[in-house]
N, C-alpha and C positions, 0 to 999 in steps of 0.2 A: 493474817486476816482478823477482822474484828470478831469478838466472841463474847458479847455482853452478858449472856445468861449461862455461859459455860457449856453450851450444847456440843460444840466441836470437841472440846476437851473430853467431855464425857463419852462421846462416840469413839474417839481415838483410844481412850482408856479401855473401853469395853473390847474393842478389836484387839488391842495389845494383849489383854488378859486371855482372850480366846486363842491367840497365837502361841502363848507360852505353854510349853509341854508340862511345866511344873504345876499348872493349875489343875485342881481336882475336878471331878465330874460335877460336883455341886457348884463349884465356882463358875464353871463354864455354863451350866444351866442358868445360874443367876445372871451372868453377863449377857446371855442371849435374851432372857426375859427383860433385863434392863434396856438392852438395845431395841427390842421390839416396842417397849413402852415409850422410849424416846421417839421412835419413828411415828408412833400413833399420836403422841401428845405435842410434839414440837415440830413446827413447820420446817425449820432449817435442818433438822436431823436427817430427813430423807436424803437431801442432796449431800449432806456430810458423809453418810454411809456410801452413797453412790460414787462420790469423788475419791473416796479412800482407796488407794491402789490395792490394799490387801484384804478389803472387806469380802468381796465375792470369793476369792481363792480360799480364805479361811473358812467361810460358811460352807462351801462345797466340800472342803476337807473334813469338816465336822460331820457333814451329811454322809460322807463316805465311811468314816471310821469311828464316829462317836458312839456313845451309848444310845439306846432307844430314845430316851428323853431328850438328849442333845440333838439327835437326828430330827426329832419332831420339831423342836424349837428352831433349829437351823432351816428346815423346810418352810416353817411359818415366816421367818424373816425374809427368805428368798421370795416367797409368795408376795410379801408386801412390796419388795423392790420392783416386782414385775409390773407395777401400775404405770411405770414410765417406760416407753418403748426402748430407749437407749439402754436402760438398765436391764430390761428383759433380755435384750440381745447379749449384754455382758454376762448375765447369769447363764444363758444358753451356751455361750462359748466357753464358760468356765468349767464345763463338764458335769453339769448337774443331772443330766438325764439318767445315766446308769444307776447312781445311788437312789434317785427318786423311784425308779422302777423297782429297785430292791426293797425300798421301804413300803411300796404299794403291795408287794407280794408278802410282806410280813404278816404275822398273825395278829398284830396289834390293830384294833379298830381305830384308835386315835392316830396311829402312824399311817394307816391307809387313807384316812381323811386328809391329813396334812399333805401327804404325797399327791393325792388326787387334786387337791386345791392348787398346788404348785404346778403340776403338769398342765392343768387347765389354764392357769395364768400364763405359763411360758409358751403355750401353743397358740396364743392369740395374735400372731404376727400377720396372718392372712396370706393372700397370694403373692405379696411382694417380698415375703420373708424367704428368699431363696436359700440362705444359709441354714435357717431352721429346718426347711424342707429336707435338705440333705442329711442333717443330723438326725431328725426323726426317722427318716428312711433307714439310715445306717444302723441306728440303735434298735430297730425293730419295734418301735413304740406301738404302732398300730396292732401288731399281733399280740403283744402283751396286754393291751387294753381290752381287746376282744376276749382274750382268755380269762382275764379277771372278771369281766362281765358274765361270762359263761359259768364261772365257778360260783357265782352268787355270793358276793362278799357279805360278811356279817353286818356290816354297817348299813346295808340296804340302800334305801332311797337316796340318801345324800351322795354317796360315792357313785351310785349308778348315774345320777344326774350329772355329776362332775365328769365322769368318764365318757358318757355319751356326748356331753358338751365339748370335751376335748376332741373326740372323734369328729364331731361336726366341724370344729375349727380346722382339723387336719384334712378333711375330705377333699377340699378343692386345691390344696397346696402341696401335699406330701407325695413324693414319688412312690409308686407301687402300692398306693392305698387300696385300689380296687382288688388287685390280686391277693394282697394280704387279707382283705376282708372275706373274699371267697374261700380262701384256704382255712380261715378261722371259723367259718360257718356263721358269718355275721348276719346273714338274712334270718336264720332261725333264731338267733339270739334276740334280734330286734323285734321279731314277731312275738316272741315270748314276753319281752319287756312291755310290748304294747298291750298285751292282754292282761298283764298283772295289775294294770290300772294305777300305777304309781304316777300321779299327775305331774310331779316335778320333772320327771324324766320323759314324759310322753311327747313334749314339743320337740326335743332333740331326736327321739326315735322316729317321729313322723318326718322330720327333715331328712334324716339319713336314709329312710326307706324311699322317700321321693327322689333323693339324689341317686340312689342305686338303681331305681327303676329307669331313670333317664340314661344312666350309664349302660345298662344292659336290659333290653326288653324281656329277656328270658326270665328275669326275676319275677315278672308279673304272675307267672303260673304259681310260684311258691306263695306269693302274697295272697292270691285268690284262694289257693288250697287251704291256707291258714285262716280263712274267713276274716282277713284283716280289713277288707272293704267295709264290712259292717261296723268294725271298730272306728274306722276313720269317720264314717258318717255320724256315729254317736258323738265323737269328739267335736263335731261342728256345733253342737247344741250350746245353749246359753249357760248351762251349768258348769262349763269348763272355762279355764283361764283364756284370756285373749291370745296369748302366745301359742297355746295348745290348739286352739281353734284355727289360727292362721296357718300353722304348719300342717295340721290335718287336711285343711283345704288344699295346701300345696301338694300333699301326697296324692289326694284325689285328682288334682290337676295332672300330675305326672302319670298316674295310672291310666287315666282316661286318654291321655295323649299317646300312650304307647301300646295300648291293648284294646282291640275291638271287643273281646269277650268281657273285659272289665267295664266297658261302657254300657253293655247290656245289663251286667249285674248291678251297676249303680242305678240304672233306671228301674230295674225290677225291685230293688230294695227301697224304693220311694226316695231315691237320692236327689231327684230334680227339685222337689219342693224344699228339701233340706238345704240344697245349694242356693236356691233362691232366697230362703230365709237368711242364709249366711251372708249373701250380698247386701241385704238390707239391714243386717244387724247393726253395723256401725251407726247408721242414721237412726234406727229405731231405738237402740239401747244407749245412744249418746256416747259411743266409744270414741276414744281419741288415740293418736299416736300411730307408730309405724305398723303395729300388729293389726290395728283396725283396717288400715289401708291394704295390708297384705291379705287379710281375710277376705275383703271385698274383691280384690283383683284375682286371687287364686280361685275363689269360688266361681267367679264369672268366667274365667278361662276354662275351668272344668265344664261348666255348662256349654261353653262354645265347642269344646272337644266332643261332647256328647251329641250336640245338636248339628254338628257339621260346619261350624263357624260362627263367629260373633254376629255376623249379619243375620244369620238365621235366628239367633237368640233375640236380637233386637226386633226383628220382624214378628216373631212369635209373641213376644211380650206386648208389642203394639197391638196385635190382633186380639190378644186375650183381654185387653182393656175393655173391649166392647161387650164381653160376656161375663165380666166380674159381677158376682151376686151381691156384694156389699161394699160400702165405702172403704172398709178396712182392707178388703182384698184388692180394691183399686189402688189404695195407697201403697200396699206392699208391692204390687206389680210396677207401679211408677218408680218406687225405690230401686227395684231390680233393674229397670230400664235406665235409670240414672247411672247406676254402676256400670252397666254395659257401655253406655255412651262415653263414660269417663275413660275407659281403657281401650276403646276402639282405636286401632293403630293401622299403620300402612300394611302390615301383614294381613290383618283382617280385611282391609280394603282390597288387597290383591286377590284374596280368596273369593270374596264376593262383595261387591260394592253395595253399601246401604244407600237408601234414598233419604237424604236429610230433609228435603222439602216435605215428603210424606210423613216423616217422624214429627216434624214441627207441627204439621196440621193435626196429627193425631193428638199431640200434647195440648195444643191450643183448644181442641174440642173438649178437654177435661174441665175447662173453666165453665162450670154450670152453676147457676144460682141454687142456693139451698143445700149444697153439699157441706159436710163437716170440714172444718179448717184444715185437717190433715191432708185432704186430697189436693187442694190448690197448693199447699206447702210442698208436697212431694212433686207436684207438676212443675213448680218453679225450680226445684232441685234438678229435675230431669232436663229442663230447658237450660239451666246453668251448665250442665254437663255437655249438652249439645253445642251451645255457643262457645264453650271453653275448649272444645275439641277442634284443633286447627284443621284436621283433615276433612271434617264434616262441615264446619262453619264457613269454609272458603266457598262452598257452593251455594250459600244462602245470601240473599240480598240484605243489606244493612245489618250484617251479623255483629259488627262491633257495637253499633247502637243498641241492638237487642241484648247483647251480653252485659252492657253497662246498665241497661234498664233492669234486667234481672238481678244484677248485683245490688242496685238500689232498693228493689222490691224486698229483698231478703232482710234489709236493714231498716226499712221504713215503718212508721206507725200506720195504724189501720186506714185512716183517711187518706194519707199520702199514698199508701200502698194501692188503694183502689184506683187513684188517678194514674199511677204508673202502670198498673195492669192494663187499664184502658188504652194507654199509649202503646204498650207492647202488642196488644191484640190488633190495634190499627196497623202497626207496622207488619205484623205477621200476615194480615189479611190483605196486604198491598193496597191500603187505602190512602197512600200518599207518602210524602217524605217525612223525615223525623220532625221537621218543623210543624207539619200538619198533625202528625200523630200526637205531639205534645200540646196541641191547640195553641200554637204560636206564642204570643207574649205571655199567656198564662203559664205555659210550661217553662219559659225562661225565668219567670218570677219564682216559680216553685224550685227550680234548680238553684237559683241564687240564694233562696232562703235556706237551702241545705249546706251552704258553704261555711256558715259561721259556727253554729253550735253542734255540728255533726261530728261523728267519729272520723278518724283519718281515712278509713276505707270509703266511707260514705262521701266524704269531701272529694276524694280522688275520683270516684265514679261521676259525681256531679260536674266537676271541672272537665273531665274527659268528654261528657255529653255536650257541655257548652262549647268545647273545642270543635267537636264534630259539627255542631250547629253553625258556628262561625265560619267553618270551612265551606259549608254547602249552601248557606242562605244569607243573602245580604240584609234582609229585614231583621235577622237575629242580632246583627251588630248594633243597630239602634235600640233594639229591645233590651239588650244587655246593658247598654249605656243608660237608658231611661229607667231601668229597674234598679239602678244603683249598684251594678255589678262590678264597676271598675275598682272601687276601694277594696272590697274583699279579695279580688283577684291580685291586686298589688300586695295585700297582706300575705296571701298564700305564697308569693314569691319568696318571702322570708321565713314563713313558719310551716309551710305544707310539706308533704312527703316529696321525695325526689320526682316522682311521676307527676304529682299535682303541680309542682313548680314549673316543670317543662310545659305542661298543657296550658297553664296560666299564662306563661310567656308567649306561647303560640297564639292564644286568644287575643292578647294585647297587640301582637303584631298584626293580626287580621283586622282588628279595630282601627289601628293606625292607617292601614292601607285603604280603608273604606272611605274615610272622610277626614278632611282637615279639622273640622269641628270636633270629631271624636278624638283625633290625635291630640288636640289641645287639651281635651278632658283627661286623657291618659297622662299627659305631661304634668298637668296641674295636680294629679293625684300622687305625685312624688314617685312615679314609676322608675325614673332614671336611677336614683340611688338603689332601689330594690333590684333593678336589673344589673347594676354594677356589683351588688353583693352576690347575685347569682353567678355573674361572670367570674367572680373571684373564687367562690366557694362551691359552686354547683358541680353536678356530674359533667362528664365530657359532653354529653348530649345537651345538658342544660346550658353549659357555657356557649355552645354553638348557637342555640336558639336565642339566648340572651343577646349575643352579638348581633344577630340578624334583626331582632326586635329593636335594639338600639339604633340600628341602621335606618329602620322605617320610622322610628319615633323622633329622632333628632333631625330637625330641618334647619336649624341655625346653630351657630357657634355658641358654646357654653364653656366659659373659662374654668369653672369649678369641675365640670365633668372631664374636660381635657386634662386638667391637673391630676384628677384621681386616676384616670386611665394611664397617664404617663407614670404615675407612682407605681401602679401595678406592674409596669414593664420592668422596673428595677427591684421590686420586692420579691420575697421568697415565694409568695402565693399570688396567683396560681402558678403551679410549677410550669405548665405549658402556657406560653404567651400568645398562642395562635389566635384565640378568640378576642383577647385584649387588643391585639393588632388589628383585627377586623373592625372592632368598634372604633378604635382610634382613627383608622382609615376613613370611616364614615364621618367622624367629627371633623377631621382636617380637610375633607373634601368640600366642606361648606364654610370654612373659616374665611373671614374677610382677608383680602390680600395684604392690607396694611398691618393687620394683626400678625400675620405670618412673618412680615419683614421686620417688625419691631423687636429688637433684641430684648430678651428677658421676658417676653410675653409667654403665656401658657402654650400657645400654639407653636411659637418658635422653639421653646424648650422641648416640647413633645417631638417636633420634627428632628431636633438635634439628637434626642434619645433614640428615635427610630434609626437614624443614620449610624449612631454609635453601636447599637446592638447588631449591626451588620457584621461586626467582628466578634460576636458572641461565640462562646465555646460550644454552644448547642446548635447542631445542624438545623433542627426544626425551626429555631428562632431566627437564624440567619435567613433561611429560605422564606419564611413568612414575612419577615421585615422587608425583604426585597419585593415580595409580592404586594404588600400593603403600599409601599412607596410607588410601585408601578400603578396601582389603582388611583392614587392621589394625582400623579402626574398625567395619567390618562384623561382624567376629568377636568384638570385645571391647566388651561393653556398659559395663564398668567404665571403660574409657578414654573412651568417649563422654560419660560423666557426670562427667569430671574436668576440671581446668584445661587439660590437654593439648589437649582438643577445642577449647577457646576459642582457644588459641594457634594451632592449626592453622587454625581457621576464619578468623582475621584474614588469614593469609597466602594462603589459597586464594581468598578473596573478591577479592583484588587481581588475580587472574588472569582475572576475569570480563570484563575489558575488552580482552583481547588479541585478535589477529586469527586466530591459529592454531586451526583447527577441532579438531585433536587435543587441544590443551591445554584448550580449552573443554569438550570431551566429558568428559575425565578430571576436571577441576575440578568440574563439575556433579555427576559421580558421587560425588566425595569429599564434597561438601556434602550430597548425599542420604543418605550413610551417617551423617554427623555428626548430621543432623537426626532420625535415628531415635529419639534420646533427648532430643529438644527439650523434652518435657514434664517430664522429670526434671532437666534441666540448665538452670536459669533464666538462667545467665550466657550460655549459647549462645543462648537465646531472645532476650535483650536485643541481642546483636550481630546475630543472624540477620534481625532486622526490616529491616535495610538491604539484605539480599540480595534482597528481594522484587522491587524494580524492575528490577535487571539480569537476574534470572532470567526475569521476564515478557518482557523484550525478547529474550532468547535463545530462549525457547519459540516465538517467531515466526520463528526462523532458517530460511532456505531449505535449510540443511544438516540433513537428517533426524536424523542422529546427535546433533547439538548440541541440536536442539529436543527430542528424546526425553529426553536426560539432564537438560535444564532442567526439563521437566515432572516427571520423577522427583524432582528436588530440591524443586520447588514442592509436590508431593504430600506429601512428608514434612515440609516446612516448615509445612504447614497442619494437622499434628497438633496444633500449638498453636492453640487455638480463638481466642485473642485476635488472632493474626496472620491466621487464616483469615477473621475478621470484617472485616478491612481490605481483603481481596482484592476486586478488581472482577470480578464474575461472568464477564463476556464474555471477559476476558483469561485466564481459566482454562479456560472451556468450549471455546473455539475451538481452541487448540493441543492440548488433551487429546483432543478428538474426532479431530483429524488423527492423533495417535499411536495412537489406538484402531484406526484404519484401516490405518496404514502401518508402525507400529513393531514392535519385537520383543515376545516374550511378557512379558518383564520391564517394558518400557516401557508396554505396554498395561495391565498390572496396575496400575502406578502411575497411569496416566491415569484408569482407572476409580476408583481411590481418591481422586484429586484431585477428581473430580466429586462423589463421595459426601461427602468432607470439606467441600467448599464449601457443600453444602446441609444439613449436619448442624445448623447453628445459624442458619439463615435460612429465611424463607418463600419458596417458589417463586412469584414474582409474575409479572405480565404480561410484563415485559421479559425475565426469565429464561426463561419458557415460550417466548416468541417466539424467543429465541436458540437454545435447545435444539432447537426444531422446525426452525429455519432450517438449522442445520448438521448435523442428523441424528444427534444424540448417542445417542438411544435405540437406533436400529438399529445404530449402531456398537458399542454395548455388547453387544447381542444377538449380532452376528456375532463379536465377541471371545469370547463364551461358547462359541460353536460351535467355535472353534479352540483353546480352552483347557480341554479336557476333563480334563486332568491337573492335580492340585494344587489344594487347596481355597482357597489364598490368592488365586489369580487369579479363581476362580469367586466367592469371597466378596466381593471388591471390586466386581466387576461387578454381582452381585446386590444388594449394598448400595446402589449408585448407582441401579439400576433400581427398587428398593423405595421409596427416597425419592421418586423421580420419579413412581412410580405413585400416591403419596398426594396428588400436587399437583392442585389444582383452582383455577381463577381465577374467582372469583364474579362473576356478572353480565357475563361477557365472551363475545364470539363466538368467541374463539380456542380451538382444540382443546387439550385437556389433553395433556401431554407423552407420556403412555402410549398415547394413542389411535392413534398410528402403528402399534402392534402389531396392532390390529384391522384396520387398513388393509392390512397385509402379513401375512396369515395364516401364511406360512412362517416368519416370525420367532418364532412361538410355540414351535416344536419344540425349539430349543436350550435354552430355559428349562425346558421339561418334562423334558428329558433330565438336567438337573442334580439332579432330585429323588431319583432312585433311589440314588445313591452318596454323596450329600453328608451333611454333619453335620446334626443337627436344626435348628440355628440357620439354616443356609443353606436347608434345606428349607422352613422357615417363611417366609423371604424370597421364595423362588420361588413358594410358594403364595399369598402376599400379592399378588405381581405378577400372577400368572395369574388370580386370582379376579376382578380388575377386567375381565377380558375375557369372563367367562362370559355376560354379557348380549348382547354384540355378535357373538361368534364361538363359540357353544356347540358346533357340529358339529366345526369344525376343532380346537378345544381338546379336545373329548371324544375325537376320533380319536387325537390325539397322546398323551393320557393312557392310553387303552386299548391303544395300540400299544407304548408304551415299557415295557421289561421292568421288572417289580417296582415300577412307578410307582403302581398302584392301591393295593397293600398299604402302600407308603411313605406315601402321602397319608392312608390310613386310620389308620396309626399316629400321625401328627401330629394328626389330629382327636381321637384317643383321649388322647394324652399332652400336647399343648401346653396351657399355662395361659392362652394368649392367645385370647380369644373370637373376635377377627377372623381368626386362623389357623384356628380350628375351623370358623367359618362359611365361610371361603374354601375350605378343604379339602372341606367338604360340597358346596359348589357345584361343585367340580372333579369329584367323584364322580358328581354328578347329570349333568354333561355327558358323562362317560364312559358312564354307563348309557343315556343318550339314544342313543348311537351303538351300544353293544354291552352290553346289560344282562346277557347271559349271562356275558361275560368278567368283569364286575364281581363278580357272584355267585360265580363260580368262584375268582377271585383272593382274595376275602375269606375263603372257606372254606379254601382251601389254606394261607393264611397264619394260620389260626386267629384271625383278628381280627374275624370277623363279629359274634359276640356282644358283644365289647368295644366295637365301634363302635356297636352298637344301644344299649348302656348309656350310652355317651358322648353320643349324640344325644338320648336322653331326659333325661339330666342337663342338657344345654344348655337344654332347655325350662324346667327348674326355675330354673337360675341365670341364664339368659340375659336374662330380663326386666329384672332390676335392672342388669345390665351394659350392656345396650343403652340403658338410660335415660341412661347417662353419655356415650354417643357422640353426636356431631353427626348431624343428619339426613342430611347428605351421606355420612358414613361408613356409616350404616345402608343407604342405597340403593346405595352403590358396589358392594357385592357382591350381585348379584341374578341371577335367571334369567329371561330372556324366552322364553316358550314357543314363539314363532314369530318369524321374521325380520320386522322392521318391524311389531311388534304394534299400534302405534298406528293402522295403516291398516285394521285389521279392525273391522267394525261390531259394536257391542254389547259389546265387551270392556271398555271403560272402566267401563261400568256394572256389569258382572259382577265386575270386580276380579280376574280370573284371569290376566291377561296377564303380570304381573310378580310374581315370588316373591322375597322378600328377608328378611334378618335370620334370626331363629330359625325362621321358617316353612320355611326351606330344610331344617332338620333333620327337620321333619314330612314334607316332600315326599320326602326321601331314604328315610325310614322307610316311606313309602307305596310307593315304588318297590321297595324290598327285599321288603316284605310281598307285593306283587303278583307278583313273579317268583321267590319262594322260600318255598314253603309252610311249611317247617320254621322259618322265621324268625318267623312270626306269634306262636308261643308265646313265643319269646325276647323279642319286643317287649312282649307282655302282661306277662311276668314282670319286665321291667325297669320296670314301672309306667306304661307309656305310656297305658293306658286312663284311669287315674285322673288323670294329668297333663293329658291332652288334655281330659277332661271338665271338670276344674277350670278350665282355660284358657277353654273355651267359656262356662262359668258366670260366670267373673269378667268377661270382656269383655261379656257380655250384661247383667250387673248394672250395669256402668259406663254402658252405653247407656241404661239406665233413668233415670240421673241426667240432670238437665236440661241440663248443660253438655257432655255427651259425644255425639259423633256415632257411630252404629253402626259397629263395626269390620267392614270388608268382606273381612277375611282369615280370619274364623272358619271359612269353608267348608273350608279345607284340613285343619282339625282333624276336621271331620265326614267328609272324604274318607278319612282314615286309619282312622277308626272303621268306615266302610263296608267297607273292605277286611278289617280284622281280624274283623269280625262275620260274615264268611263261614265262620269256623271255629266249629264247634258247642261245642268245649271252652271257647273264649273267651267264648261267649255264656253258658255256665253259670256263669262266674266272677262273684263278688259285685260287682266294680267295674262290670260291664256293666249290672247292674240299676240302679245309681246313675245311670248315664248316660241312662237312658230318659226321665225327666222333663226333663232338660236338653235332649235332642234334640227332645222334644215342644214345648218352648218355642221352640227355634231354628227349627223348621219354620214358625213363624209370623212369621219375620223379614221386614223390609221389603226386604232385599237378596236378589235372586233366587238368587245362588250359595249363600248361606247356607241358604236354604229348600230348594234342590235337593239339596245334599249331606246335609242333615239327613234329607231324605226317603230318600236312598240308604242312610244308616246304618240308618234304621228299616226299610227294605225288606230289608236284609241280616238284620236281627233276626227279622222275621216269616217270612222265607223259610227260615231255618236254625235258628230257635229252637223251643222246645217250646210246648205249649199254654199253659203258664203264662207264657211270655215274651209270647205274643200277647195274653193277657189284660192283662198289665202295660202293654203298648203301648196297648191299647184304653182302659184306665183312665186313662192319662196325658193323654188329651185330644188326642193327636196327630192323630186322624182329621180334626178340623176343619181343621188346617193342611194335611193331605194333600189334602183335598177342594178347598181353595182353589187348589191347583196344577193341578187338572184343567183341560184346555182351553187350556193355553199353546201358542202356535204354535211350530213347530220353528225358524222363523227367529229368533224372539226368544231362544231358548235354545240356539242352534247350538253355541256354544263349550262349553256345559255337556254337551251330547250328545257332543261330541268327547272331552272329558275322561273321560266315562264309558266310552267305547270304549277309550281309552288304558289304563285300569286294569281293563278287563274287567268293568265294572258294567252293570246293566240300563239301557236308554235312558229308560224312563218309570217311575221308582221310585214315584211317587204311585199310578199305576194298579196296579202289582204289589203294593204294600203293602196298598192298600185291598181288592183282590181276595182276598188271603190272609186278611185280617182278617174279611171278610164271609162267608168259608166257615165260620167258627166260629159255631155256632148261638147261643151265649150272647152273642156280640157283635152 
């Protein structure tokens, strides 16, 4: 080792001489003095002694067996070594305690002092010194120290002070301290020392008494008996040292906490005023340091103990302000109140909560004109304590602004102080916002004027207030700009305190957000370099704010800034690249496409750097780089379609096999954004095929975040139908269903899309149906709909998946179709219904398609949901009118029928209010004309899928299968809805007739009847519904007089002779309506048509055989026995 001044050699020589047994006592004393002199005068001597392996053993050996002079010198050297904790432990472990105790017991005053000093030094390990605690306990140090104090050493005050100090050090860490103290009579010794008034020892004595009182409340009686309370109160006075006063207050605090009698005695000894004076002493006497704070807190806690809690003290002090007889007394009371508010904590709050609003008002009332300066000064102190107390200030409005104003007031000159006090009073009296309290632009100008030449603390408060203003008030942003605030704010980014820099960056961000003009001003003030400096050198919070501010500030590409940010990515500082990557993401998101493609450009190099650091050794950097790249590709479609995406894709895919969950999450997210343009970028598609297997594996991860992002990536990967076709259905369905239940809104949206894209190009077979039913995918999609009311993207993906599943049927299988679960869980219908009102037409059509499948099984629940949902009826009607898709038209018609079944009045009213009734009627009639050919192209399963079952479990009812009235499907639903509308809305009958319904229905009956006449056709058992509509319409005399009605008579006369009972019955109903409401000519036409023969054949049918038909007649307010009614009316005419 280097030893230019010979210190190491001198230390080694001294220690060697001390080791030699041949050295005389005088030589050893000389060597010890020389060693001590070296330690005191040369910096490297201390470490030289400490590092010498023989130093401590030699010194302890001399302490044990040397002469008195040698022992004293050795103890002194050991005392010096204890200044460093490692050496203190080495001294302690070297066996110094027994010889030190022996020296302490000697008759030599000098020896006692040296031993006491070293014992004090070696005992300073605190509660963490577990080894020392054991040693002190084992060697009985506590007992010896008490005994020495009891004996009253000749050295008096100095050793008493050292020994009580050592006991203070050992009190909280040494095992058996309390029992040893009791046995040694420690209480009596301390009380005696307290009354001897040795000031250097009194602080330690007060601490030890306070500690013992808290350990054992029975000690209080001895303390009170010795009249120690009076001594404690005397020691609170200004004639004593700060340490003595603080510890005396601590003793009073302990005594008052443990003993009711002590509390009474303190009060009777005029202790309350003494304690109040102690709480205000630091402020009044300009005391500084830890003892000043301890004096204030201990005295206030003692007052709280005596008064029943800190809240009572605060309340009492507040009330006493009204009765103060002099400004000086008011100032003292305010000082005490400030102290109380400062130490008010959760414990005080739980005992009895204070009213911060009342305290604030009490303090604000102290601002009276003409009072001495001391009163408002102490009032400000008290308000500072109030607003600085997190428990109390949280209940006050604008507490942050008030705290900052108070801070500025304490530092401001007189004129500025008055303006700030006015603003504070305006805020406290609820006279408006901070902007109004500061008088708008004038206040902003004042705050900006304080930014330049003020102290760091004043600058910090001013910037923080401007930050609050820019957050809450838009006018302030232009006011800051107009007052020249931007340049000093930019300057603060470089020179201000940590907090001032952060607030300044926030203000600049708010300014940039408000106006493009202001943003340009910020940019022209060279804010970008200053923010880059903060991004590199600021606090973690400052770096984050700088990155966000740059994001708002930079609206166009800047080569220099990109280069600087790119350089920061590869430099040592900042250590964390997170916020640099955030800023670079913002820059590259707006860079021109041609710049990005140009090799060697700043943008291209930056992108290359971001891709390279995906292979960084730091997990945080890898994850954030992937996240930043995801942000860029998400906002730039042109980048996704370029070769950059392919290059990034290769690098990101390599990260799919790492163990870090954070990296996996961000890597999958990055892939998901690149795959958004997979259909347009075939190079990406070619590479992406290899991502399917690892992504499927990650989708099954036990870590939800990883699984969710993997599903998102898979969802977008399957935008490519070729890749989607290769996917194994179960590997997509299972994780997607899990994410639908447990994921975020974005994850659920992608999961729904994944399921939809999986089925777009494949048939839902038995295996898929079984998988979907087993994992509950359909209900998961529905519950997702319920939680994703906002945003048509989320709703669209869910409805798309549900619509595809609703079309699925597994032929010849006993397994339930996927959508059947909706019928089993009626409550699941409502979320789908609720999407109809506000969605786009495409989504409405999908919702209608899904719901129409349930009309047969859950007509009441579905009808109730449609009728109850706001604007749903009119929305469905509009789709029936406007949709070119016949399945949507029929499905919407079925939904309206279900709604009418529950509440026909609501349906009629909603259709009228939305002015869609007539348009709907025309659309329904048009469906009858065009629907025949369209339906011919549909599979029979599709025709029957949308139907109405008139009763639950229709198949169980007798006679209905023959009658053919149980199930209504296809375009017959349009006739049924027309019948419902006509039945419940008289005015609609004319509209139905004018829409050509009579001609269309008549032709329909005629056509179906003529087909039956051919040998290969079986009679259509659904013609009855056409006759039902005519029966309802013919209740209107005007319709009967119309020409199309006359044409229908022979057709009905033919139908009444049908072999199918329902056809015969409702043909009879139509004829009955004609003869009951028509003229004589109409009756003659009916009679001449030959209808009477068919009507006569109906007579005598038993009710049980036609019960279903009778029920239908009652439902539509028709007569029960149309054959009898018609014949009776006909036979009344003589000519007939």
